[in-house]
Residue, then its C-alpha position, 0 to 999 in steps of 0.5 A: x500500500x503506497x504512503x500518503x501522497x505529498x500535496x500542497x494545502x491550499x488556504x481553504x482545502x474545502x474549495x474543490x476544483x472541478x478538475x480534482x475529482x479525487x476530492x469529491x469523496x473516497x477514491x475508487x479502489x481500482x481493483x487489480x483484475x488479476x488478484x482482486x486486491x485494491x490498488x488505491x487507498x480510500x483516502x490518499x492525501x491530507x488534502x482529500x481528508x480535509x475536503x471530506x471533513x469540511x464537506x461533512x461539516x458543511x452538510x450538517x448545517x440543517x441538522x445542527x440548526x434543528x439541534x440548536x432549536x432543541x438545545x435552545x428550548x432545553x436551556x429554558x429560553x423565553x417563548x417570545x423574543x422580548x424585543x419583538x414584544x416591546x416593538x409591538x407594544x406588548x412589553x407588559x406580557x409574561x415571557x418566561x419559560x416553564x421548562x417543560x422539555x427539561x423537566x421531561x428529559x432530566x427525569x428520563x435520562x437517569x433511567x438510561x445512565x443509572x443502571x450503568x453507574x449503579x451496576x456491580x460490574x461494567x464488563x461481562x467478559x469471562x474465561x471459558x468454564x473449562x479453564x482452571x480457576x475460570x470463575x475466580x479469575x473472571x470475577x477478579x478481572x471484572x472487578x478490577x476492570x470496573x474499578x479502572x473505569x470508575x477511577x477515570x475522572x471523565x467516566x461520569x461525564x462521559x456517561x452523562x453526555x452520551x445519555x443526554x445526547x442520545x435521549x435529547x437528539x436521538x443519537x450519539x457517536x463516541x469514539x477513539x481518535x488516538x491510542x488511549x483506551x479511554x473514549x471521548x464523547x463528542x457532541x452534536x456539532x463534533x461528530x459527523x457521519x455520511x447520510x445513510x449510515x446505519x445504526x451500528x459501527x460495522x455499517x460505517x465507512x468513515x466518521x469525522x470528529x471535530x475537536x477543539x484543543x487548547x493551544x498549549x495542549x497541541x504544542x505538547x504533542x509536537x514539542x519533540x520533533x523526532x517523536x512527533x514525526x515518528x507518531x505520524x505528525x506532519x511537522x510543517x502542517x502542525x506549525x501552520x495550524x498552531x500559528x493560526x490558532x484562534x478563539x473558541x468561537x473563531x474556528x475559521x468560518x462562520x458560527x453554526x446555529x448550534x455554536x451560537x446557542x452553545x455560546x449563549x448558554x455559557x453566559x457572557x463572561x465565559x464566552x468573552x474569555x474563550x472567544x477573545x483570549x484563549x487560543x484554540x486549534x480546531x481539528x478534524x479527525x477522519x477515521x476511514x475504513x480502508x478497502x484492504x482492512x483496518x482503519x486509518x486516521x487523518x487529522x487536519x486543521x479546520x482552519x486552512x486545512x493544514x496536514x496535522x497527523x496520519x496514522x495507518x491502521x490505528x484500529x483494526x475495524x470501525x467497531x474499534x474506532x467508534x460506537x453508535x448509539x441510537x434511541x429509535x430504530x427509525x429508518x434504521x439509519x443513524x440520523x433516522x433516530x430523532x430523539x425525544x427533543x425532536x418530538x417534544x420541542x414543538x409541544x414545549x413551545x406550545x405549552x410555554x406560550x399557553x402558560x404565559x397566555x394564561x398568566x396574562x389573562x389572569x392578570x388582565x382579569x383582575x384589572x378594572x376597565x375604563x371607557x375613555x375617548x382616545x384624546x383623553x387616554x393620557x390624561x386619565x390617572x388612578x390614585x389609591x388612598x386606602x381603602x379608596x381609589x380615585x379616578x381623575x380625567x374623563x373616564x367611565x368605569x365599566x361593569x364588564x371584566x375580562x373573564x379567566x376560566x382557571x378550571x378550563x386552563x388547568x384542564x388544557x395545561x394538564x392535557x398538553x403536559x400529559x401528551x408530553x409525558x406519553x411521548x417521553x414515556x414512549x422512549x424510556x418507560x417510567x420506572x415501576x414503583x414497588x408498593x409498600x416498604x422497600x425490602x431486601x427482596x425488592x432491592x435485590x430484584x432491582x439490582x438484578x434488573x440493573x445488571x441485566x440491563x447493563x449486560x444486555x447493553x454491553x453485549x449488544x455493543x461489540x465496541x465495548x470490547x475496546x475497553x476490556x482489550x485495553x486492560x488485559 
């Protein structure tokens, strides 16, 4: 198999000329007619890797826009834009979120992650029963491996991110972009797969991960030129990428909707610090399955498309490179799983607006109504001197009042809330509550249930072998 082609990186590697057909996707294998073996790599240059990565990122604009809307409502943004209310003379109206989406998601995600966190063992790898001392050795291996996972400081966050993204957005694709046994959980704007990819890593031809890395951490990787080059780093490309490092929000192009929402959620001071002062190198990691087997890693800088690193055969298979989690079968494609956020966001908006409307109507119903001529509106004033109210100006108090039917409003609120509960329960059924005082038998039953849930999930994910293989 030939080494990566030497190429000159253009300022924007994503701008593909019509003549350069090799940048339109993966290469043709060019099978040898005699042996049937591929002559070409799937990806043969950093330039091609940068082009594929950028195109996947650009093509995700619509999907990231939808994810941004979900994230925006999950964060509890008001149902109306306050500036619009003020400009239309409605600045007095209620405009706050009651967080119906967050309340559903935050109660459901523990049912996904708690069985893993509370399980006695995080691996079910075992020796064949005919091996001497198999049971004892298996128990020790499972115990030590589980303790290793839980000793990793990032374990809790890793599980939390996957559970929330999987439930809220419908999918999550953690992966391994280096030789470390610990995986990384990538958010919705950091993992990109081709449309039509199935729901298992074995159906993945390539995946693109987008990673922000602090400049000082990036420099540590190349502080020794000889070691860095031997590890696959492109010295000249790394120098260019480091020199062009920008702020957290300055990735070399315009911000996506998801990035803007993420920045607003952080708050002004944190956003300004990272945006203007801290230096970040944004990287694209392309993990691609080669035609003759194995997975190669191509790392390029998002800004400028500079070559950063190439590592041949970093994984034996895509199952070792990434794990795909989906909460729906959908159309059996990775992006066919929409998640509870997609299903609940519109109802969240409707319920928020209804609750604000009810608050406004209850407020208006308690106000007296006066009839005045248009020219006299500004001259009418109300004065309070307990226990009396005085009106100055030409105004007539009417007997009519705005009515607010609290019972009907409560019924409608409960009905909409119930609909959201039913949709949320369709993804993760509510945990059954045992009646009476908890007993040892009930506690044991719950523990066994968790163990079975973990075992089923672990054995159903071949990529979990990546964990255990690193500890043997």
